[in-house]
N, C-alpha and C positions, 0 to 999 in steps of 0.2 A: 188137750186130749191125751190123757195119760194111759188109757186102757189099750194095751197092745192088741187085744182082739178087735177092738173097734178100728184100730189102725189097719188091721188086716182086712176087715170088711170094707173100709174105704178104698184100700188098694184094689180089692177085687172089683168093686163098682167101677173104679176108674179104668182098670185094664179091660173090663168087659165093654164099657161104654166106648172107649177108644176103638176097640175092635169091631163093634157092631153098629155104633151110632144109634142105639136103641136104649131107652130107659131100662134099668136093671132092677129086677125084683129079688126077693129073698129066696125064692125057689131056685132061680137060676144060679144064685151064688152057691147054694148048697150043692147043686149038681155039678158045677164047673170047678169048684175050689174045695180043697180038703181042709176045712176049718174045725171039724170034729164037734159041731154043735147043731142043734135043731133049727128048722126054719123059724120057729117062734123066737128063739134066742137071737137069730140074725135080725128079725123084725124089730126086736127091742133095741138092738144096737143101731139099726138104721134110724129108728125114731130119735135116739139120742144124737146121732150125727146130724140129723136134719135140724133138731132144736139148736144145736151148736153152730149151724150155718155151713157145714161142710158139704151137704148134699141138699137137693131140692126136688120137689115133685112137680114135673112140668104139666101134668094133666091129672084129673081125678081118676082114681083107680089105676094109675100107671105106676111103673117102677120109679127109681130115683136116678138123677144125674148129678155129677159133681158140680160144685160152684167154684168160682175163682179161689175161694179160701180153701176148698177141698184139694184143688190141684196144688196150691201152694204147700199145704201140709204134706202131700204126696211127694212133691219135688224135694222138699227139705229133708225127707226121710229116705231118699234113694241111696242105697249103699252098694248096689251092684249095677254096673252098666253093661249092656250087651256089647261085646267086642265086635269090631268090624271083621267081616270074613276075609279070608285070604284074597279072594277075588276083588273085594271092595278096596282093600289096601293096595293091591296091584294096580287097580284102575286109577286110584288117586296118584300113585307114583308115576304111572305112565303118562297121565294127562297133564299133571302139573309140572313135573320135572322136565328138563330139556333145555336146550340152548335157545331160549326165547327171551324177549325183553319183558320188562315189568308189566306193560299193558297186556300183553298176550297171556302172561302167567296169571294175572288177576282175572282176566276174562275166563280162562280155563277153570280157575278155582271156583268161581260162582256157579259155573255149569256143572262141575263135579258135585258141589255141595247140594245144589238143587236136585240133581239126579239121585243122590244118596238118600235124601230126606223126603223127596216129592213135595217140597214146599218152596216158597220164595226164598232165594238166597241173596244176601247183600254183602259187599265187601267195600270197605273204606280204603282209599288210597293211603299208603303210609306217609307219615310226615318224617322224612328221612334227614333230619337236621344233622345227624352225625355221618351221613353218607358223604363220600368224597367224589370230586370230579375225577373220573378215570381218564377221559380223553375228550378233546374238542376237535371235531373234524370240520374242515372247511373245504367246500367244493365249489369250483367255478361253474356258474350257470350261463354265463354269457357276458357281454360287455356291461360292466358296471353292476353286476349282480352276482352274489355268492350265497351259498347255503351254509349256515352254521348249525352243527349238530352237537348237542351236549350229551355225553354218556356218563352216568354215575356208576360207582361200584355196586350200587344196589339194583342195577339193571334198568333204571329209568332212562328213557331217551326222549329228548325234546329237540325241536328244530325250528329254525326261523330263517327266512330269506332277508338278506341285508343288501341295501343299495350302497355301493362304494362311490367315493368322490370321483374316481377315474377308473377306467378299465384296468384289470389286473391280468398279467400273463401267468403261465403255470409257475414260473419261478417266484413271482410275487405272492401267489397264493400259498406256495409251499413255505416261504419265509414268514408269511403272516400266521400260518398254522403253527409253525415252530415257536414263534414268539408268544402267541396267545396260550399255548400249552405250557410253556416255561413259566408263564405268569399265573395260570389258574390250576393246572393239573396237580392233583394231590391235596388241594384245599377242600375243607368241608363246605357243604352248602351253607351252613350257618355262618361260617366265616365270610363267604362271598356275599351273602344276603345282608349281613350286618354291616359290611363295609361298602355297600352299594354306592352311596354318594361319592366316596373316595375313589372307587373304581371308575365311576363315570367321569370324574373330574381329572383323572390322571393324564388323559391325552391332551386336554386343553391347557393343563398347567405345565406340560412337558416343554423342555427347552431344546428338544430335538429340532432339526431343520424342518422347514415347511414340507419338503418332499415326503417326509415320514407321515405327515398328516394326510397325504393323498393315498396312503396305503390302505386305508379303511380300518386302521387299528382302533380308532376311537369308536367307530360304529360297531365293530365286533365286540369290543369290551362292553358296550351298552347292551348288545344282544345277549351276551353271556349272562349279565345280571338279570335281564328279562326272562331268560330260560330258567335260571335258578329260581326265580320267583314263581314260574309256572309249575315247577316241581312241588311247590309248597301249597298250591291250590287244593282245597278240600273237594274231593270228588268221590262218587259212589258208583259202583257197577252193580247191576241187578240182573238176576236170571230166574226163570221159573214162574213168572207172573201167571202164566196159563194154568199153573197148578191150583190157583185159587178157584178156578172154574169147577174143579172136582169137589170143592168145599162150599160152593155157592149157596146151597140151601142152609148151611149153618150161619152164614153171614146175613142173608136176607137183604133188607134195605141198607145194611151197613156196608155192603160191598162197594157201592159207589164212592163213599168217602175214603175208603181204603185205596182204591185205584187213583183217586184224585191226589191223595197224599204221596203216592208213588211218583207222581209227576213233579213233585217239589223236592229237589235235592236237599234244600235246607231243612226240611222236616225230617228226612231220613238221617241227615248228619246230626241233628239235635237228638234224635232217638238213640243213635249209637254213642254219642258223646255223653248223654245222661247215664247210659248203662256203664260207661267206664268209671263213673263215680261210685259204683258198687264195690270196686276194689276186690273183685272175685275173679278167679281163674275162668270160671264159667258163670255168666250172669243170665238169670232167667226172669223175665217180666211177664206176668200173667194177667190177661184181661185189663181191668181198670188200674192195675199197677202201672200201666203205660201212661205217661203223662199227656200224650197227645190223644184227644178224644177219638180221632179216626181209628186208632188202634186199640180201642177199649174192648173189642171182641176178639182180639188176637193174642197170641203168645209169641215172645221173641226170645231166642236163645243166642247169646253172643259170647265171643271169646276174643281176647287180645292176641295179636300175632306180631312177630318180628321185633320184640322188645330188645333182645340181646344184640340184634343187628343195628340198633340205633333207630329203629322205626317205632312208630306209635300209632296203631290203628286197630280196628276191630272188624271181624267178619261175623255174620249172623244169619239165622234162619227165622223166617216169620211165617206163621200159619195160624189156623184156628186154635182156640184153647183146647179143643179135643185133639191133642197131639200125643204122639208116642214119645214122651219126654226122655226116657232112658236111651233110646236109639238115637234121637236127635242130638242129645247132649254128647253122646259118644262120637257121632259124625262131626259135629262142630269142633270138638276138642282135637280129634285126629287130623282134620284138615288144617286147623290152625298150627299144629305142630309141624306138619309137612311144609307149609308155607314159610314158617319161621326158620326151619332147617335150610331151606333153599336160600333165603335172604342171608343167613349166617355165612353161607359159602361165598356170598358175593358174586 
């Protein structure tokens, strides 16, 4: 489609359809948009757009609505994005920033993104292979039981209860904490995970006296390896599912498969992973461009976050194809940058 006026007509149809959820006719385009041509000329352009597959006529004698191909052409030609308002930027900063752990920050992030876009928001837990172990806390819980808490410089916190061979007093717990931090603190998660067998075998191969074996060192080493593995598990947090109810009429019988797909973490992970293959700052999948059939009536806007901090993950917004793409893309980009900046600070 090389005709710039036809591109303007397509843009007008999409903007009006997104705003009204009603098919758009030539008369409405002339009234609402300054294109400088007659309704007859607009009708000719609309006929050409329909023949080329960019718009369709849902009912006899009705106006036209965009197709997936029309939305794709529109998205590819967006050259201006609506900037977030000062209030929106302040809301992002106040809700996401703060002295909270990674779980809380990601939970706040999806709620902010869902609120900004009024769509479903998804965020993938970062794979923080370059993140380092900041500290390992060990707390006595009672005779023969301690709590091991792993804290990374990326803000992740994982914990596990460990059974020790014998009861430990406060001095023993303190000594165990000092020794395990001397061994692991400052190491990257990838280093620990890659050397897991060696880390687990260290205690059994040690020539230290048997008394040292009763300190729980072997069990804590194994727990640290388990906790590092837990940080690498792929997980997704989601918010705003109720927003789909407002678009229920657009999905019709396709709503149930979408909700069922939301219950399967692996489906959502595959969706975001496949979008990472687009190698774009902002990736947009429209309708049947989505590889999973359940999402064939939706559009997904995704962005990577945390790359410079050693993370690798994406956040996204999912909604009907009748989506305000410029606003949604702006929100996704802005939130991704905020989260990245927080992770960069460590």
